[in-house]
N, C-alpha and C positions, 0 to 999 in steps of 0.2 A: 532476547528471551521474551516469550509471550505467555500470557495466561490464556488457556484454551477452554472455552465454554461450549459444551455440547448440549443442545436442546433436542430432545427426542420425545415425541408424544407429550406426556405430562411430566416428564422428568428432566432435570438439569444437573449436569455434572461438570466439575471444573478440574483443571489440571495445569500442568506446565508444558510448554512446547518450545524446544530449542529452535534456532533459526533453520538448521537442516531439516528438522521434523516439519516445521511450518512450510518449507518449500516442497517437501514431499506431499503434504496434504493438498497444496495448491495444484501441483502437477496431476495428482490423482483426480482431483475435482474437475480439472480441465479435461482430462481424458474421458471422464464419465459424463461430461456435458452439464455439470452442475453450475449454478449461477454463482459468480464470484464478484463481490462488491468491495473494491479497495476503499479505505477510509483515510481521510486527510491526517488523522492522528497517527498513521503508520500501521493501523490494523487492517483487518479484512473480515468480511462475513461470507461464508459459503452456505448456500441454500440448495436444497433439493427436495423432491417429493417421492414418497414411496406409497404403495398400496397397502392399507391395513388388511391383514388376512381375515380379521373377524368382521369388520364392517364393510370391507371392499371399497372404502372411501380413501381418497388421496390424503396423506398426512405430510405436513411440512416439517422438515428437520433442518437443523443449522449447526454450523460450527463457527464460533466467533473467536478470532485471535486478536488479543489486545496487548500491545507492548507493555511490559512490566515497568519500563521507565516512561513516565507520563510525557507525552509529546503534544505540543500546541504550536506548530510551526507558523511563524509570521511570513509575510510576503518576502521579507528580506532573507529569511531562512530558505525559503523555496527557491529564490533567485540564486542563492549561493549553491544550493544542491544541484540546480540545473547546470551551473558552471562546472561543478565537480563531475557531473555525469557526462560532460562533453569532452573531457580530456582523458587520455590513457593513464597518466601517472599523477597521483596526488600525494603530497608529502607534508609532514609537520616539520617546519624548519625554523631555526633562529632568525631573527630579523634585527637589522641595525636600527630600524625605526621604533621598534617596540621592545620592552623588556621581556615579554612573553612570546612564545613561538607563534607563528602564523601558519595558515594552511596555504601551501603553494599548489595552485592548480593551473598548470601551463604558465602563461604570463600573468595570471591573475593571483593576487594575494588577498586572502580573507583575514581581516584583523583579529587579534586575540579574543576580543569580547564576543564577536560573532562565531569564531571557531569554537569557543567554549560552549556556546549555546548548542551548536550542532552535535558536539561530542556528548554533552550532558543529556540531550534528548535521545541518544542512542541512534542517531542517523549515520554516524561514521564509526568505523572499527579500525583499530590499529592492527594491520595484518602481520607486520614483521618489525615492529618497533620503529618503523620509519615511514612506510607507505600506508596510506589510508584508503579505504574503500567504502562505498555506500552500502548500508545494510539493507536487508529486505524491507524493513520498516520505512526507510527513506524512499525506496523505489515505489512502495505502495502509496506513500504520502504524495509523491510527485504526480503519479497518474491520477489519483483522486482529486488533487487540486486542479488538474486540467479538465476534469469532468464534473464540475459542481452543478447540482440541480438548481434551476431558477424557476420558481413557481409563477404561473400566470394568474392574473386576477380572476379569470373565469375557470381556472383549473382544467381547461380542455386543450391546452397547448403544452407540448413537451419542450422545455427549454433546457439547454445544457451550455455551460460556459465554453465548450469546445466549438460552439456555433450551431449545433443541432437545434432546429425549430420545426416541430411537426404539429399541425392542428389536427385534433381528433374529434370524434362525434360527441364524446362525453368524458367525464373525469376518469372513469374506470379504464377506458381505452388509453387515455393519456398516461395513466399510472403504469399500465402494461407496457406501453411503448418505451417509457423511461426505464423500467426494469430491464427490458430487453436490450436497450442501448448500453446500460451499465454492465450487464452480463457479458455482452460482446466485448466491451472494453476490458473487463477482467480476464476474459479468455485470451485476448490479444496480448495483454500484459504478460501473462504466464508463458505464452509461447515465445515472447520476445526475449526472455531471460536466456542469455547465451551460455555456452559451455564454460567459459572463463569464470563467470559469476557463480555457476553451480559448483565448480571446482573450489573456488574460494570459500564458499559457504561450507563445503564438506570438511574443510580443515579446521572449522571452529571447535 
C-alpha cells in the first residue's frame, strides 16, 4: 500500500494507492513518456510537464508514491532481496537451526532476524500462506539502489553507482543528463516487469 501525493500547479492532494493501482500508474506513465524515478525507500516519483492554457508556459506535475510501511533497506537487506529476485520459488519454512521460520530461496536460507526485517518493511508478500514474492516496493528499491547519484566536486560530471560517468559543460547540463539517465532507468524498469509479476499483483 502506498500514499499517493499528486502535485499539480499550486495544489497538492493525497490519497491511498494499492499495489495494483500503483503498477497501473507506472505503466500509464511509461506509455506516455513521463519521467519515472524509483526511490531506495521503495517509492517512486512520476513527473511530467503540460502546457498551461492561460500562460502557455510549461507546468511541472508529479505523482509521488510512498510506501505506507516505512522502509530503510540496509545493504544486507538489498543483498537478500537480490538473492530472492534471482530464484523462481521463495518460501517461509521451519528450520532445525532456528526456533523461528527462515526464508528459503533456492539453496540459500535467510535467517529469521533478516527475514523479519524484509517482511516488516513490506518488501515481501505471502502470496498463498507458503510462497513469498517481492512486492513492487522491493523491486523499486532494488533498481534505485543500483542507480544512486554520486555528486562530483565541481557539479559538472554526472556520476551514477551503475558506472555512468559523463562530463558536461556546466552544472545545469549535468543535472539534465542525470535526470535523463534516471528516467531511462525508470522506463526500463517498468517495461521489465513480466506477466507473472503483473498477475501476482492483480490478485492482491
